[in-house]
C-alpha positions as CSV (number, residue, x, y, z in Angstrom):
1,M,86.8,77.4,60.7
2,S,83.0,77.6,60.5
3,E,83.4,81.4,60.7
4,L,84.4,81.4,57.1
5,E,81.7,81.9,54.5
6,N,82.4,80.0,51.3
7,W,85.7,79.0,52.7
8,H,85.9,76.0,50.4
9,D,86.6,78.6,47.6
10,Y,90.0,79.0,49.2
11,E,90.7,75.4,50.1
12,I,93.9,73.7,48.9
13,A,93.8,70.0,48.5
14,S,97.1,69.4,46.6
15,R,99.4,67.4,48.9
16,R,102.4,68.8,47.1
17,E,101.3,72.3,47.6
18,I,100.3,71.7,51.2
19,I,103.8,70.3,52.0
20,A,105.4,73.2,50.2
21,L,103.4,75.7,52.3
22,L,104.1,74.0,55.6
23,R,107.8,74.0,54.7
24,Q,107.7,77.7,53.9
25,I,105.9,78.5,57.2
26,G,108.7,76.5,59.0
27,E,111.6,78.0,57.1
28,K,110.3,81.6,57.7
29,N,109.8,80.8,61.4
30,Q,106.2,82.0,61.2
31,L,104.4,81.7,64.6
32,I,101.4,79.5,64.6
33,R,98.4,79.9,67.0
34,M,97.2,76.5,68.1
35,L,93.7,76.7,69.4
36,V,93.5,73.9,72.0
37,R,90.1,74.9,73.4
38,G,89.2,77.8,71.1
39,E,90.3,81.3,72.1
40,T,90.4,80.4,75.8
41,D,93.3,78.0,75.5
42,V,95.9,79.1,72.9
43,C,99.4,77.8,72.4
44,V,101.9,79.7,70.2
45,T,104.1,77.2,68.3
46,S,106.1,76.8,65.1
47,I,106.9,74.1,62.5
48,L,110.2,72.4,63.1
49,E,110.2,69.9,60.3
50,V,108.0,68.5,57.5
51,D,108.4,64.8,56.8
52,P,106.4,63.6,53.7
53,D,107.8,60.1,54.0
54,T,105.9,59.5,57.3
55,D,103.1,61.8,56.2
56,S,103.7,64.0,59.2
57,F,105.1,67.3,60.4
58,I,106.7,68.3,63.7
59,L,105.6,71.2,65.9
60,D,107.3,72.8,68.8
61,R,105.6,71.8,72.1
62,S,104.1,74.2,74.6
63,V,106.4,75.5,77.3
64,N,103.4,74.9,79.7
65,R,103.4,71.2,80.7
66,D,99.7,71.1,81.6
67,Q,98.8,72.7,78.2
68,N,101.0,70.2,76.4
69,E,99.1,67.4,78.1
70,R,95.8,69.0,77.0
71,I,97.1,69.3,73.4
72,I,98.0,65.6,73.3
73,K,94.7,64.6,75.0
74,A,92.8,66.7,72.5
75,G,94.6,64.9,69.6
76,R,93.2,67.4,67.1
77,V,93.5,71.2,67.2
78,N,92.9,74.1,64.8
79,C,95.9,76.1,63.8
80,E,96.2,79.5,62.1
81,T,99.2,81.4,60.9
82,S,100.2,83.8,58.0
83,L,102.6,83.6,55.2
84,D,103.4,86.7,53.1
85,K,100.5,88.4,54.7
86,I,98.1,85.6,53.7
87,R,96.1,84.0,56.5
88,I,96.5,80.2,56.5
89,L,94.2,77.8,58.5
90,F,94.7,74.1,59.0
91,V,94.0,71.2,61.4
92,A,96.8,69.4,63.2
93,D,95.4,65.9,63.7
94,N,96.6,62.8,65.4
95,L,98.9,64.8,67.7
96,R,101.4,62.8,69.7
97,E,104.7,63.3,71.5
98,T,107.9,62.7,69.5
99,A,111.6,62.9,70.0
100,Y,113.3,65.8,68.2
101,D,116.8,67.3,68.3
102,G,117.6,65.8,71.7
103,G,114.3,66.8,73.2
104,N,110.5,66.3,72.8
105,A,108.2,67.9,70.3
106,L,104.7,67.3,68.8
107,R,104.1,65.3,65.7
108,A,100.9,65.6,63.6
109,D,99.6,64.2,60.3
110,I,100.1,66.4,57.3
111,P,96.6,67.9,56.8
112,P,94.6,66.7,53.7
113,T,93.5,70.3,53.1
114,L,94.2,73.7,54.3
115,I,92.6,77.1,53.8
116,R,94.5,80.1,52.4
117,L,92.7,83.4,52.7
118,Q,94.0,86.1,50.4
119,R,92.7,89.4,51.7
120,R,92.3,92.2,49.0
121,E,93.9,94.8,51.2
122,F,97.0,92.6,51.7
123,Y,97.5,90.7,48.6
124,R,97.7,91.7,44.9
125,M,99.3,89.8,42.1
126,A,100.8,91.7,39.2
127,T,99.5,90.3,35.8
128,P,101.8,89.5,32.9
129,V,103.2,92.5,31.0
130,T,104.3,90.7,27.8
131,N,100.9,89.1,27.3
132,P,98.5,91.3,29.3
133,V,95.2,90.1,30.6
134,R,92.4,92.5,29.3
135,A,89.1,93.6,30.6
136,M,86.5,94.2,27.9
137,I,84.3,97.1,29.1
138,P,81.1,98.3,27.3
139,M,81.5,101.9,26.2
140,P,78.7,104.5,26.4
141,P,77.0,105.7,23.1
142,E,78.8,109.1,23.4
143,L,82.1,107.3,23.2
144,G,81.0,105.3,20.1
145,G,79.5,102.3,21.9
146,G,80.8,98.8,21.5
147,T,83.4,97.4,23.9
148,Q,87.0,98.4,24.5
149,A,89.9,96.3,25.9
150,F,91.9,97.7,28.8
151,P,95.0,95.8,30.1
152,L,95.2,94.8,33.7
153,A,98.1,95.9,35.9
154,D,97.2,93.6,38.8
155,I,94.4,91.5,40.2
156,S,93.2,90.5,43.7
157,C,90.2,88.8,45.2
158,G,88.5,92.1,45.6
159,G,89.3,93.9,42.3
160,I,91.7,94.9,39.6
161,A,93.9,97.8,38.5
162,L,93.2,98.9,34.9
163,L,95.5,100.8,32.6
164,D,93.6,103.5,30.6
165,N,96.4,104.9,28.5
166,K,94.0,106.9,26.2
167,L,92.0,108.3,29.1
168,Q,88.7,106.9,27.7
169,L,87.0,105.9,30.9
170,N,85.2,108.0,33.4
171,N,87.5,108.0,36.4
172,T,85.1,109.4,38.9
173,V,85.2,107.5,42.2
174,G,82.0,105.5,42.4
175,Q,81.5,105.2,38.6
176,T,80.4,101.7,37.8
177,F,81.0,99.8,34.5
178,T,78.5,97.0,34.1
179,N,78.7,93.7,32.3
180,C,82.5,93.7,32.0
181,R,84.3,90.6,30.8
182,I,87.8,89.4,31.8
183,D,89.4,86.4,30.1
184,L,91.6,84.7,32.6
185,P,94.3,82.7,30.8
186,E,93.8,78.9,31.2
187,I,90.9,79.6,33.6
188,G,88.2,81.1,31.4
189,P,86.1,84.2,31.2
190,I,84.3,86.0,34.1
191,T,81.7,88.7,34.0
192,T,81.4,91.3,36.6
193,S,80.6,95.0,37.3
194,L,83.6,97.2,38.1
195,Q,83.4,100.2,40.4
196,V,86.1,102.9,40.3
197,R,87.7,103.2,43.8
198,N,90.8,105.3,42.9
199,S,92.5,106.9,40.0
200,L,96.2,107.7,39.5
201,D,97.7,109.6,36.5
202,L,101.3,108.9,35.8
203,T,103.6,111.0,33.5
204,L,106.0,108.7,31.6
205,L,109.5,109.6,30.5
206,N,108.2,110.4,27.0
207,N,105.7,112.9,28.6
208,K,102.8,110.7,27.8
209,T,100.2,110.2,30.5
210,N,99.2,106.7,31.7
211,R,96.1,106.4,33.9
212,R,95.8,103.6,36.4
213,L,92.2,102.9,37.7
214,G,91.7,100.8,40.8
215,C,88.4,99.0,40.4
216,Q,86.4,96.9,42.8
217,F,84.4,93.8,41.8
218,V,80.7,94.4,42.2
219,D,77.9,91.8,42.0
220,M,80.4,89.1,41.2
221,G,79.0,85.5,41.3
222,R,80.5,82.8,43.4
223,A,81.8,80.9,40.4
224,S,83.6,83.9,39.0
225,M,85.1,84.7,42.4
226,A,86.4,81.1,42.6
227,A,87.9,81.5,39.1
228,V,89.7,84.7,40.2
229,Q,91.1,82.8,43.2
230,R,92.4,80.0,40.9
231,Y,94.0,82.5,38.6
232,I,95.8,84.2,41.5
233,T,97.0,80.9,42.7
234,R,98.3,80.1,39.2
235,L,100.1,83.4,39.0
236,E,101.7,82.8,42.4
237,R,102.9,79.3,41.4
238,E,104.5,80.8,38.3
239,R,106.2,83.5,40.3
240,N,107.5,81.0,42.9
241,A,108.8,78.8,40.1
242,R,110.7,81.7,38.5
243,L,112.1,82.7,41.9
244,A,113.3,79.1,42.4
245,G,114.9,79.1,39.0
246,L,112.5,76.6,37.6
247,G,110.6,78.9,35.4
C-alpha cells in the first residue's frame, strides 16, 4: 500500500462502515486479489461471511494446497478488490484455517482500517437538486465583476460539473477560473481553481438552453481534497440510506 500517495486521505476507520463494505463485497461476489508474496504469489478469493461478534470475516481458501499453506504461514496478507468501480484495499491479518459450510476456509480479523480509492474517471456523485451546492466564481470586469453562484450537478475527487443556465461563463476548453469557493454542506468551504474540460449545451422542453460545464480542480490543497472526499462519502452514505429505505 506504500504505492499510494496521501492514501490516508482515503482511509476509513469506522468499524461499522468497514463491516458494511466487507458485507457488500461478499454479497456482490466481488473477487479479491490476495497478495501472498506481492505480485509473484497471488490468490483470487472472495468473502464468504462477516462475523462482527467474533471480530472476524471468512475468506474462501486457495484451491492450491501449497499456496494455502503459504497464506496461513504468512498470517497477514494485502488484499485488493473493487466495489461499484471503486478500488478497495485492506489487510487480512491473523489468518487461520476455519470450518465453514462442511469444508475448510480462511478466517481473518476484521481490519481496523481500509482504503477506498475513488477515481475521478469512474466515480461521480450527483449533488442535491432541491438544495444545490454552489460554486462562487469571480467574474471578469467586462461581466460586471464580483462573484456569481453556479449550482453543481455532480462532484468527484477530480472536479465538478457546473450548470451555467444564463451562459455567463467562458466555456472554452482550458479556460481557468481562479479563486473559486465551494461551500460543502456540513463539511465547510474549499477554495480552488477550476479549469474547463468540456462543455455541453442542453435544450430543455421549454426551449431554454442549459449549459453544463465539466471542470477540473487545479492547484487544490491537500486539506481541500480531503474535504471533497469526506463530502462524497457523506453523499454516498445518504444515497445508500435512501436505497435501504432508511432515509
